[in-house]
C-alpha positions as CSV (number, residue, x, y, z in Angstrom):
1,M,11.9,-32.0,17.5
2,I,14.4,-29.7,19.1
3,F,14.4,-27.4,16.0
4,I,10.6,-27.0,16.4
5,V,11.0,-26.0,20.1
6,I,13.8,-23.6,19.3
7,V,11.8,-21.9,16.5
8,K,8.7,-21.7,18.8
9,I,10.8,-20.1,21.5
10,I,12.3,-17.5,19.1
11,I,8.9,-16.6,17.6
12,S,7.3,-16.4,21.1
13,L,10.1,-14.1,22.3
14,Y,9.5,-11.9,19.3
15,A,5.8,-11.9,20.0
16,L,6.4,-11.0,23.7
17,L,8.7,-8.1,22.5
18,M,5.9,-6.9,20.3
19,I,3.3,-7.2,23.1
20,V,5.6,-5.1,25.5
21,A,6.2,-2.5,22.8
22,S,2.5,-2.3,22.0
23,V,1.4,-1.9,25.6
24,A,4.0,0.9,26.0
25,E,2.7,2.7,22.9
26,L,-1.0,2.3,23.5
27,K,-1.3,6.0,24.5
28,S,0.1,7.2,21.1
29,K,-1.9,8.4,18.2
30,G,-1.7,5.0,16.4
31,R,-3.7,3.1,18.9
32,W,-5.3,0.6,16.4
33,G,-2.0,-0.6,15.1
34,N,-0.8,-1.2,18.7
35,L,-4.0,-2.9,19.7
36,L,-3.7,-5.2,16.6
37,N,-0.1,-6.0,17.5
38,L,-1.1,-6.8,21.0
39,L,-3.9,-9.2,19.9
40,T,-1.6,-10.8,17.3
41,G,1.2,-11.3,19.8
42,L,-1.3,-13.1,22.1
43,A,-2.6,-15.2,19.3
44,I,1.0,-16.3,18.4
45,L,1.6,-17.2,22.1
46,F,-1.5,-19.2,22.3
47,S,-0.9,-21.0,19.0
48,N,2.1,-22.7,20.7
49,F,-0.4,-25.0,22.3
50,A,-2.1,-25.9,19.0
51,D,-0.9,-28.4,16.4
52,I,2.1,-27.5,14.2
53,A,0.0,-26.6,11.1
54,S,-2.1,-24.1,13.1
55,F,1.1,-22.6,14.7
56,K,2.6,-22.1,11.3
57,I,-0.5,-20.3,9.9
58,V,-0.9,-18.1,12.9
59,A,2.8,-17.3,13.2
60,I,3.2,-16.4,9.5
61,I,0.1,-14.2,9.4
62,G,1.2,-12.7,12.7
63,L,4.7,-11.8,11.5
64,I,3.3,-10.2,8.4
65,I,0.8,-8.2,10.6
66,F,3.7,-7.1,12.8
67,Q,5.6,-5.8,9.8
68,L,2.6,-3.9,8.3
69,T,1.5,-2.3,11.6
70,A,5.1,-1.2,12.3
71,I,5.0,0.7,8.9
72,L,1.5,2.1,9.6
73,N,2.6,3.3,13.1
74,G,5.7,4.9,11.7
75,F,3.7,6.9,9.2
76,Q,0.9,7.8,11.7
77,N,3.4,9.0,14.3
78,K,5.6,10.7,11.7
79,S,8.6,8.7,12.8
80,F,9.1,6.4,9.8
81,H,12.8,5.3,9.7
82,I,13.5,3.4,6.5
83,K,16.6,1.6,7.9
84,H,14.6,0.4,10.8
85,H,11.9,-1.1,8.6
86,I,14.4,-2.7,6.3
87,V,16.0,-4.5,9.3
88,R,12.6,-5.5,10.5
89,L,11.7,-6.8,7.1
90,F,14.9,-8.9,6.9
91,I,14.2,-10.3,10.4
92,T,10.6,-11.1,9.5
93,I,11.7,-12.9,6.3
94,I,14.2,-15.0,8.3
95,L,11.5,-15.9,10.9
96,I,9.0,-16.8,8.3
97,T,11.5,-19.0,6.6
98,L,12.2,-20.8,9.9
99,V,8.5,-21.3,10.5
100,I,8.0,-22.8,7.0
101,F,10.8,-25.3,7.5
102,I,9.7,-26.7,10.9
């Protein structure tokens, strides 16, 4: 039970971080990616109140969307940094693994 709560807190903090970053970047050229990140982050936060199966589905899809939109935003804004995206991919894989095992 405590493991589930810890994983939900970690995923929620990551979603909040993505929401804050998306709101800060809404004025950039890649507005659609930021808007998608904002909506996905909110969906992950609200999924905390659903059953565990729904949380898992929303969290995994949301984490994948975060990764894809980060790559898209990097290309659109001509600021793609491969090392940054490799680290993000590694973190995303760890978070998805945690979600699968709760």
